[in-house]
N, C-alpha and C positions, 0 to 999 in steps of 0.2 A: 135851246140846247142842241137844237140840229146843226147849227152851224159849228158845233164844237163835239159833234159825234165822235171824232177821229182821235180825239183825246180821252174819251172813256175805255176804261179798260173793257177787255172781252167778255167777262162774265157780266158787268154792268149792263153793257148792249145788249146782251143773250135776254137780260131780265126784263128790259126796256122794249124788248121787240115784240108784236104784236102778233098773232098766228092764228089763222084759222083753220079748221079742221072740217072737212067733208066727209060726212059718213053716209053709207047708205048701200043697199043691195046691188048686187051685177045688174048691169044693163039699165041702171036708171038716172044716168046723165052725170055721175058724180066726176068723172074726169074732163067731159065737157065742162061744168060749171066751174072747177076747180081752176082750168085754162082760162076760161073768159073772166073769171072773176080775178085773176092775176093780172090779166093785160089791163082790165078797167083800172085796177088799181095802181099799175106800174112797178109791178112787184115779181119776183119769181114764184115758183112754184114746184112743187116735187109732185112726180107721177106717180102713182100707186104700184106700191111694191108685191102685194098679193098675188095678181097675175102672172106675172113675169117668176115670181119664185116657186108657184105652183108648177110650171112647165118645167124648172131647172133641176127641181130638189128631187133627191132620190126617190124613185118612184114615180114622178112624174105627176101628172095630172089625176091618175087612179088612186094614188097611195093617200090615206088617211093622214091628218094634220095630226100632230102631238103638241101638248102645251108646251114645250121647250124651245118650238117654231115659232111661238106668237110673244116671246120675251126679247 
């Protein structure tokens, strides 16, 4: 199948793509683990979103999070 990956429709490729999610509290090494794991597997990774959003969102770091922000 890998030799014909280009021929698969996008939704099929998305269904067949494996994903790894690394969860953990702040400052426990999840970013480092994710980056190193992606390098070892030779694939891309997505940096964490919450830290940057906490700084940029209305109210900044001091404002409480709301349910609507987590969806």
